Each structure stands twice: as structure tokens, then as C-alpha cells.
N, C-alpha and C positions, 0 to 999 in steps of 0.2 A: 627540437622544434624551433623553427625560425622565429625571430623576435616578433614579427607581425602576426604570428599565429597564437600568441599568448592571449590570456584574458585581459581585455582592455576596459571592462566595466567593473566597478567596485560593488561587491555584494551589499554593502551597507547603504550605498547611495543610489545605485541603479539596478535594483534587484531583478527586474524583469529582463533587462538586456543582459545582465550577468548570467542569469539562468539560461537564456537562449544561447549564449556563447558556450557555456559549459556543455550542454547536451550535444552541440554540433562538434565542437573541437575535441571533446573526449570520445568522439565517434560512437555515440549512443543511438542517434536517430538520423533518418534522412527524410526530408519533406517529399510529398508527392503532389500531383496536380489537384487532388481532392482535399480541400481544407479539412483538417481534423482527422485525416487518415494518414498515418505515419508508417515508415519502415522501422522496425526494430532491428538495428544492426546486431551482428553476432555478440558484441560486448554487452549490450543491454539485455539481449535475449538470454544469455547465459546467467545473468543475475536472476531473471525470472525462473529459469530452470532450477536454480538452487532453492528458491523459495517454494516452487512447485513440488520439488522432491520432498521437502520437509513436510509440507501440508498434506500431500498425498499419503505419505506414510502414516501421519497422525490420523487422517480420516479412516484409513483402513484398520487401524487399531480400534476404532470405534464402530467397526462393522459396516462402514460405508462402502458401497460398490460403485465403480465408475461405469458410465454408459454415455451414449451420445444421442441427442435428439435433433430433429431437423432445424435448419436455419430459418426456413419459411413457415410462417404461422397463418392459417386462414383467419380472415377477419371475424368470422362467426365464433371462433374459439377465443380470440382476444377480447371480445366484447361480453363474454359470459359473466365476468365479475365486474360490476358497475364501477366501483371505486378504483379498481385496478386500471381499467381502460381509460377512465377520466384522468388518472394520474400520469399515464404514459402517452396519451394521444398527441400532445405537442411534439413528442420526441420520435414518433414512429416514422420510419422510412418504408414506403410501400412499393411493391412490384405490381404493376397494373397490366402489363402485356408481355407476351413471349413472342419474340420476332415481331411480326406485323399483326399478330392476333391478340385482341383484348382478352384478358382473363375473365371468366365468369364471376370470380370472387377475388377481391384484393388479397394479396399476401403480404403480411408484415415481415420485414427483416428483423429477426430476433432482437428485441430490446431487453428481454429477460424471458425465462422459459417456463414460468408457472403454468401458463395456459396449455401449451403444447404437451408438457409433461403430465399434467393432471388429467387430461383427456385419456391418456394411456393408463395412468394409475387406477382409474375406475375399473379397468379390465383386470388389473393385477391383484387388486385387493378385494377379497370376497369374505374372508374369515379372519378371526382374531389370530389364527395361526400364520397369516400372511404379514403380520405386524411384529415389530416395526419394519417399515420399508425405508431404506436409507440409500439414496442415489445421489451421486455427484457427477457433474460433467465439467471438463476443461474445454473452453470454447471462446469464441469471440462474440461480442454483441455490438449493435449499432444503435446509437441514440443521437438524433438530430436536434440537440437541445440548446444550442448556444450560437453566438455570432463569432466569438474569438476563441480559437483553440489555445490551450496551454499544454504542450506536449507532456505526456504521461498523466498529468492531473485532470485534464478535461479534453477528451478527444472524441470524435464521432464514432470511431471504432476502437475498442480496447479488448484486451484479453483478461479473462478471469476464470475462476471456478464458481459454480453455483451448485450448492447442495440443496436437495429437496427431500424432506423426510415426512413420514406419516406415522402416527402413534395412536394407540387405543385411548389414551387419557391425556388430559391437559397437563397434569403433573409431569409426565414423561417429556412432553414438548417443551415445557418451561425449563426443565433440567438441561435438556440438550441445547436450547437457545443460549443459556448462560455458559455452558461448557464450551461451545464453539467460540463464543465471544472471548473467553479466556485464552483459547488457543490462538486466535488472531492477535491478541495483545502479546502473547508469547512470541509469535513470529516477528512482530515489529520490534520488540525489545531485545530478543536474543539473536535475531538474524541481522536486522537493519540497524540495531542500536538506537532506535527511535523511541523515546518515552511516550506513552499514551495514557489517555483517560478513558475509563469504561463507564458507561451510563445508559440511560434510557431516553429516547427521543420524545419530544413533545408530540401532542396529538396532531399538530399542524405539520410537523417535520417527519412523521413516521412514514414508512413505505406504503404506497397506495394499495389498500386492500388488507393490510396487516391488522392484527389485533393490537400488537405493540411492536416497536422496533428498538433493539439494543444496538449500541454503536461503540466503536473505538475511535477516539478523536485525538488530535494534537494541535499545537499552535506552531506555526512556522516563524522563522526569524524576521520575516517582513511584517509581522503583526496580523496575519490572517490565519484564522482557524481552518482546519480541513478535516472532513470525515474520512477516516482511514478504511474502515470496514464495517459491515452491518450483519446482524443476525435477527431475523424477523420471526416472531410467532404469528402465524397466520390464523390461529384459532380454527374455526370451521367455516371461515369466510369463503374458502375455495371449495372445500369438500362438499358443501351443500349444492352450489350451482353445478358442480361437475359430477355430482352423484358418486363420490368416493365413499362407499359404505362397507361395513363388515358385520358379520354375525358374531356377537359376543358370546361368552361362555354360557349365557342363559338363553342362547338362540334368539336374542333380540337384535334388530338392526340398529346400528349406530353409525354416525358420520365420524371420520377420522379427524384427529387434531394434527395440524401441519406446521412445519417450519420451512423457511428458506434462508440461505446464508451465502455470502459471497466475499471474495478477496480478489483484488484486481491489480493490474500493472500500474495503477495510480501510486502504489506503494513505492515504486522505483523513484518517481519524481519527488515524493515526500522525503525519502532518504537523501537524495541529491541536495535538496534545498536545506535540509537540516544540517548536514555535515560539511559540505564543500566550502572552499575558500577562494580567495582571489588568485590562487595559482592553478585552480582547476578542481577536478573531482576529488572527493575523499570518500573511500568506500570502507565499510566495516569488513574485517577479515572474513567473517562467516559467509558473506555473499560475494566477495570479490572474485572475479574470474581468475585473476592472478594474485596470489597472496604475497609473493616476493619476486622481484626481478633482480637478476644478477647482472651487473654492468662491469665488464672488464675494462681496466684502464690500459689501453694498448699502446705499446711502443714496438717498433719493428723488431728490435733484437730479442725482446721477451714475449712477443705476441703468442707464439705457440704454447709456451709454458703457462701464460696467464689464462688463455682460453681453455687449456687442459684442466687447470685448477678450477675454473668456473664450471666445467662439465662435471668434475668430481663433486663439487659443492651441490649441484643439482641432484646427483645420485644420493648424496648424504641426506638431502632434504626431501626424499621421495614421498614422505607422508603429506607434504604440503603441495600447493599448486605453485610451482616455480618455473620461471621462464628465464633463459639466458639470452641477453641481447648482444650477440657477437657480431652484429653488422659493422663492417669496417668503413662504410661510406659516410658514417656520421660520427661526430666527436662525442666524447663522454658527456660533455656539458649539454649537448643537444639531447642526448638520451635521458639525462637527468630531468630536463624540462618536460620531455615527452611523457615519461612515466609518471611524473607528478601530475600532469594534466589528466592522465588516465586514472589517477586515484589509487594506484597500487599501494597496498598498506606498507610494505617494507621494500627498501632498496638496499642491496648488498653490493658494495663497491670493493673491487680487488685489483690491485696493480702490482708491479714488480717489488716495490718497497713493502707492501703488505705481505707478499709471498716470502720475502726475506724474514719478516717478523712473525710469519705463520699466523696472520690475523686477517680479518676483514672489517670493513667499515659498514655498519648497519644504520640506516636512517628510517625513522618512522614518519609516515606521510602526514599524520594528523598534527604532530608537534614539531616536525622538521628537525628533531633532535638526533644527533649522530652519536654512535657508541662504537668503540673499538672492541671487537670480540675475537678471542683466540679461535682458530679454526677447529680445534679439538672440542670446543664448547659450543660450536655454531648451532647444532641441531637443538640443543636445550635452549639456547638464547633465543632462537627464532620462535620456538614454541611459546616461551614466556612473553616475548614481545607481542606476538599476535593475540594471546589471551589478555594481556594487559591493555592493549589497544582497544579490543572489543569492549572490555569492561569500562574503560575510562571514557570512551566516546559516549557511551550511554549515560554515565555520570555527568559529564559536561553538558550533554543535551538536556538532561533532566533539570539541572540547575538553571539552565537558560529558560526552560519551559516554566519552572516555578517562579522565575523573576517576571514572567509575562502575565501572571495571574493575580488578580486582586479580588477581595470580597467587598461588596457594596450593599448597604441596607438603606441608603437614601438615594433619591433621584439625582442629587448633586454629585454624589460619589460615583454613581453609575455613569453619568454623563462624562465626568472627568476621566474615568478609566477608559471609556470608549475613545475619547479624544486622544488619549495617550497610547492607543493601539494595544490595549491590554485585553485579555479575556476576563470578563467580569462575572463573578459568581454572585447571584442575587436571588432573593426569594421571588417566586413567580407562581401565578395561579394556574398556568398551563393551558388557559383557554385560547383557542385559535384566533378569536376576534381581538383579544388583547395583544397577542403576538403580532398580528397583522398591523395593528396600530403602532407598535414599537418599530416595526420594520419601516413603515411609511414615514414616521416622525424622525427616525434617526438614520436615514440614508442607507437602508439595507441591512442594518443590524438584525440578527436573528438568534433564536435560541440554538445552542449547540448540542447540549445534552444535560440531563439531570444525573450528576455523578453518583455512583452507588455509595461512596464513602462520605457523602455530605450529611450533616446533621439535619434534623427536622426544623423548618423555619419557625421562629417565634413571632416574627413580624409579618405583616401582610404583604401581598404582591407589590413589588416596587413601582408598578405603574398604575394599576387600577384600585389598589388598596383593599381588594377582596382577599379572602383567605388564601394564603400561599399553599400550593400543592407540594412544592419541594424547592430546593435550591437548584437553579439552572445556570449553566454557563451561557454567556452572550458574547458575540464578537462579530466582526466582519469575517466572511469566509469565502472560500473558493466554491 
């Protein structure tokens, strides 16, 4: 890669510009004329496909079936659940005419699918024998909710999966809501190597229309928190207005208990921000489109032998995603920079001197450390390096996350932590009016989640001095 195409902004000093350069120069996205609507280039879409494949398999283990529901939702359906429509109304994009003909009813472009799906569920659920009903769809959604797009993190159109399930009892719904949340945390930590916090959203921050919202959260290196994924218990808040009822075993009519849960392409941006450096993208091996790139060091006299050796190495490493960069119009140094920018976990260098010694040079993208490996041991070494890298990236990111968290039980400590761009764990009453006061007083600071593993507060709410409901994290967030 030419010198002027490298990353020119430092992650620590110019985070926003650094991120913008990474996603473009690593060939992840392309901008379009519509703000907030992006092209997922093949390299980023393949990352999504790997996460999609993992989650889809796990959903199916849980008895979830895939389906597809329409993109366009009649306004009369969207307004059936009052809290839901109020929560989404600022974000909805509407279709009002077809050609030159005004529509008799406005059609919402799917911001989420509860309403269109549940109008169908009432036809499908009649008896306790029809339960549980577990449906997922992989699709896009549109939310016109902001002024400035942040690619992957906050876009007007994004990709996700949304699961929508119905149960006979609240206990079943509660169990699934927690189970799916743990699955989402697993996807972040085991695939992306991104450490997360699991917890419950405040009343103010819960999903519009939900009984409660569980979430997976993390803190990015720039001192901003971000919601990674959510799992909502909807209770009977939708089944009652939509008439989703069943005859129980005593022949009594009951309303179902429902959940909805989603995982989005926002996860790609979170991983990029968490791991990448001033040389470019850094990808965890589990989701990297290419796990190892083989770069031949080419000299005219030994060119054929070197390329033949690289081809043999690729065969030897068939269990991994390996690419041989045998292009002769670029120098080895240019290729090194190019693949570092692309975040390929391992680089395997081999030249005539290496062939003589029957070895290869292996470099890890995250540490930039080089190791000489005998060719006969290459398969084992690559397997070990990828496993170590996956594990150590998570450990490093978790250490960084822990360093960004403090506990505060006084207003002064809380204020100091926020000023230092920390995520502050503090006792909180959980009341919406108190949270609104905090947000207004402290320039947009809001509650992130009440972590499951926090102790019960002994001291009162850090702001209003009323009884604290739980410890909550607070921070600036995306």
C-alpha cells in the first residue's frame, strides 16, 4: 500500500478520524448518496456471515425457526401498542405514495417487526399445543433517528436478526430472555474477542413496550459506552392488543408471554474500535475472512520455487482460511502494509533463504511479533498462534475495559469518574425522572445497565438520596 494510503490519524488523539480511515482503507464500507445508508463491501459482509452462521446454528439448537416478514408495515398495526409507537415514532420512515397515487394508509418501513409479526401470530397460536412459538428473521431495518451517522455503530439502515417468541408462562419467557443474552455475550467474547457486561436496563432506557430489557454492553477505548445487543421480555404488552391467545390445558383462554431479541451489524464496528491500531484493522481469528496470508519474497531466479512452496503451504493449511498473495506487480513490503491494514491475523513470509532453511517467518497482527517456524511444524504452529491470538486479544481487551470502570458512592466521586471518561458504577433509584435530571445536569450522561453480578446497594441513590434499586453503570454513550 502506498505511503499516502496508510492511517494518518492516531487512535488515541483523533479517534473519530482514525475510525473513518480504518473502515475505508481496510475496504469495509463504501458511502452512498443517502446519509446513513452504507455499502457493506465483501470483506465486512463476510465477517457478518461468520457471526450469522454461529448465531443461526445456536438458534436452531433452541428450536427457533427462520421466517421472513414484510418490510412495509401499515400504520394501523404500528400504532396498536401505545408505548411501542411512541418510542419509535421519531425514527420511522414512511411510504406515502406509489408512483403518482397517494396511499390510503401510510406504510412504515420496518424499524422493528413486533407489530407485523404479531398480527400473524394471533392466527398461528390457538392452543397450548402451538406453544412455544419461536421465530427468527434475518433482515434489514430502517431507523431515521439521528443527524450524524457513524458507520456500523449508528446508521439509518442496518442488518440484524430479530427473534420473536411466544410462551404459555412468564417463567419460560424469563428463562429464554436470559439464555439469549448469554448467547449474545458468547458471540461477542468468543468470536469478536470483545469483553461485555450483562445486565438489565433502567425503566427509562428499556425497549419501548417491553416489560423489561436485558442488555450486553461494553466500553470503547475512546471512553464511550455502547449497547451491544438486547433481549426484551415483552410480557403480555403486545399479546393483549394483538389478541394472541391460547386455550390452556384447562380449556381457559390465556394471553401468551412474549420476548424479542436482536443482534446487529453494529457488532462489527464495536470490534474494529476495540482492537484496531494505528497501522489499520486488527481482526480476531474467529471472524477474520482470511486467517493467514502467505507472502512470497520473490527474486527472479527463485520465483517459481518460492511460489510453488507457498502453494504447498496453502494445501498444508487447508483447515484454515489462507490466501497466497503472489502478485508480482507489488513489492513484499507493499503487501505487508496492505495485509496489516486489512487486519489479517497471521502473515507467513517465505523467501529463498527460508526455503534453504526449510522454515517460514510467521507474524502476528496484534503484537507484530515475528517467529521462525520449521515448515514441518507449520500446521501446528499456525493452529496454536490463532488460538493464542484469539484468547489473548480478549484478555487484553478485558484488562482495558476493567481499567475504564470505577465505583462511586458519592456525588464527587461520580463527577470525577465521568470527567475522566470512566464508566461509573453507582447506587441508583432507577426512577425515570431522576435519570432525566442526571442526563440534563451532566451533559448527556445516562444509565447503561444494572449488572447482574453487582451487590445490593447499602447507600441511597447517588443523586436523589432515595432508596437505591441497584448499582447501575453510567457513562457517555453512542
